[in-house]
N, C-alpha and C positions, 0 to 999 in steps of 0.2 A: 504494500499500499504506500504510494508515494506522497501522501498528504502530510505536510508538516503541521497542519492544524488538527490532525487526528480524526478527520472525517472518514467514516467507513464508506468510501465512495461506491463500491459495487452495490451494496444494498440500498443506500440512500438514493442512488441514481435511479433505481427501479421501484421506489416506494409507491409511486402512483399506481403502478400495475399491481403490486402486492396487495394494496388496500382494496382493490376491486376484484381480485381473483382468489384471495385466500381469506380465511377467517380474520377479521380486523382486530379482534381483541389483542392478539399477540403483538401486532405491529403498533398498537396504540398504548402499549405499556409504558410505565415510567422510564424503563431502561431505553426503549426506543425513542421516547420523547427527548431524552438527554442526548442520544446519538444524533438525532435529527437537528437538535438545537445547535450542534457544533457547526452546522452549515452557516450560521450567522457569523462565525469567526473565520470564514474563508479568506485567505490572504490574497487570492487572485494572483498567485505566483506562477501559475501555468504548468507546474510539475505534473499534474494529473493529465493535462492536455498532451504533454510530451509523451506520456506513457500510454495514452488511449489508442488501442489498435484500430478504432473506428474513426478517429479524427474528430471526435465530438468536442463541443464547447462545454466541457464538464462543469465549470463554475455556473454557467447559465442554466444547464440542466438541473444541477443540484438546487439552485435557487427556485426554479419552477416547481420542483418536487416538494420542496419545503413549504412553499406557499400553498400548494394543494394539500399537503399533509395537515397543515394548520386548519383547513376547512373541515377536516374530519374530527378534530378535537372539539 
C-alpha cells in the first residue's frame, strides 16, 4: 500500500460498490468509518496514482467514494 496517509486504498476505492452489493452493516462499522475518514487526510502526493495499474485518478476516486459513503451514514 503506497499511501503515506495510511488510507486503505483498495477497499476505500471500491466502497460505493460494496455498500450496494454486500450487507451494509459490516462496511458501516466504527472501524470502517475510521478507515474511510482517513481519506480526509489525503496528501495528494500522487504515490497511489504512480502505482495504479489502471491509471486512475485515485485521490479523486477516493474523495467521491467518501462523499457517497457519508450519505449512507
